[in-house]
C-alpha positions as CSV (number, residue, x, y, z in Angstrom):
1,X,0.0,0.0,0.0
2,X,1.5,3.3,-1.1
3,X,1.3,6.6,0.6
4,X,-1.4,7.8,-1.8
5,X,-3.6,4.8,-0.8
6,X,-3.0,5.5,2.9
7,X,-4.0,9.1,2.5
8,X,-7.1,8.2,0.5
9,X,-8.0,5.6,3.1
10,X,-7.8,8.2,5.9
11,X,-9.9,10.6,3.9
12,X,-12.5,7.9,3.3
13,X,-12.5,7.0,7.0
14,X,-12.8,10.6,8.2
15,X,-15.8,11.1,5.8
16,X,-17.3,7.9,7.2
17,X,-16.9,9.1,10.8
18,X,-18.5,12.5,9.9
19,X,-21.5,10.6,8.6
20,X,-21.8,8.6,11.8
21,X,-21.6,11.8,13.9
22,X,-24.5,13.2,11.8
23,X,-26.8,10.4,12.8
24,X,-29.3,10.8,15.7
25,X,-27.8,9.9,19.1
26,X,-29.5,6.5,19.4
27,X,-28.2,5.5,16.0
28,X,-24.7,6.5,16.9
29,X,-24.7,4.4,20.0
30,X,-25.9,1.3,18.2
31,X,-23.5,1.9,15.3
32,X,-20.6,2.1,17.7
33,X,-21.6,-1.1,19.5
34,X,-21.9,-2.8,16.1
35,X,-18.5,-1.5,15.1
36,X,-17.0,-2.9,18.4
37,X,-18.7,-6.2,17.8
38,X,-17.3,-6.5,14.3
39,X,-13.8,-5.5,15.5
40,X,-14.1,-8.2,18.1
41,X,-15.5,-10.9,15.9
42,X,-13.2,-10.0,13.1
43,X,-14.8,-10.3,9.6
44,X,-11.9,-10.2,7.2
45,X,-13.6,-7.7,4.9
46,X,-13.2,-5.0,7.6
47,X,-9.5,-4.8,6.5
48,X,-10.5,-4.3,2.9
49,X,-12.2,-0.8,3.3
50,X,-15.3,0.5,4.8
51,X,-17.9,-1.3,2.6
52,X,-19.5,-3.3,5.4
53,X,-19.7,-0.4,7.8
54,X,-20.8,2.0,5.1
55,X,-23.6,-0.4,4.2
56,X,-24.8,-0.3,7.8
57,X,-24.4,3.5,7.8
58,X,-26.5,3.8,4.6
59,X,-29.2,1.7,6.3
60,X,-29.1,3.8,9.4
61,X,-29.3,7.1,7.5
62,X,-32.3,5.8,5.6
63,X,-34.0,4.6,8.8
64,X,-33.3,7.9,10.5
65,X,-34.6,9.9,7.5
66,X,-37.9,7.9,7.7
67,X,-38.2,8.7,11.4
68,X,-37.7,5.1,12.5
69,X,-36.0,4.1,15.8
70,X,-32.8,2.3,15.4
71,X,-34.2,-0.9,16.8
72,X,-36.9,-0.8,14.2
73,X,-34.1,-1.0,11.7
74,X,-31.9,-3.6,13.4
75,X,-34.5,-5.5,15.4
76,X,-34.2,-5.9,19.1
77,X,-31.3,-8.4,19.0
78,X,-28.5,-6.3,17.5
79,X,-26.0,-9.1,17.8
80,X,-28.2,-11.4,15.7
81,X,-28.5,-8.5,13.2
82,X,-24.7,-8.4,13.1
83,X,-24.3,-12.1,12.8
84,X,-26.7,-12.2,9.9
85,X,-24.7,-9.5,8.1
86,X,-21.5,-11.5,8.3
87,X,-22.9,-15.1,8.2
88,X,-21.2,-15.8,4.8
89,X,-18.0,-13.8,5.6
90,X,-14.8,-15.3,6.6
91,X,-13.6,-14.2,10.1
92,X,-10.2,-14.2,11.7
93,X,-11.5,-16.8,14.0
94,X,-12.2,-19.0,11.0
95,X,-8.7,-18.5,9.7
96,X,-7.2,-19.3,13.1
97,X,-9.3,-22.5,13.4
98,X,-8.3,-23.6,9.9
99,X,-4.6,-23.0,10.7
100,X,-5.0,-24.9,14.0
101,X,-6.7,-27.9,12.2
102,X,-4.0,-27.9,9.5
103,X,-1.2,-27.9,12.2
104,X,-3.0,-30.7,14.1
105,X,-3.3,-32.8,11.0
106,X,0.4,-32.2,10.1
107,X,1.5,-33.4,13.6
108,X,-0.8,-36.5,13.7
């Protein structure tokens, strides 16, 4: 990754954060919890840009513009909402498990 890519990535992230800050407070709180959850669970695509988080942000902006509460958008089980979004995504936990299984097979 070159310096130009890093600068563009920072600009993209700053614009993303500005959009989050423009959301109603309840949306910001839930968004930040979702973000923490994803950083903990580790879907690999989080390292490939902001597409996943931007998609959630788009959804939240639409819900807010329609006057919906955030839980009307996500449902009351926000963790299940998150899990559903990444159900087909590879996570770092998956990669670790695959590596562990490969190592175990190699030593057996």
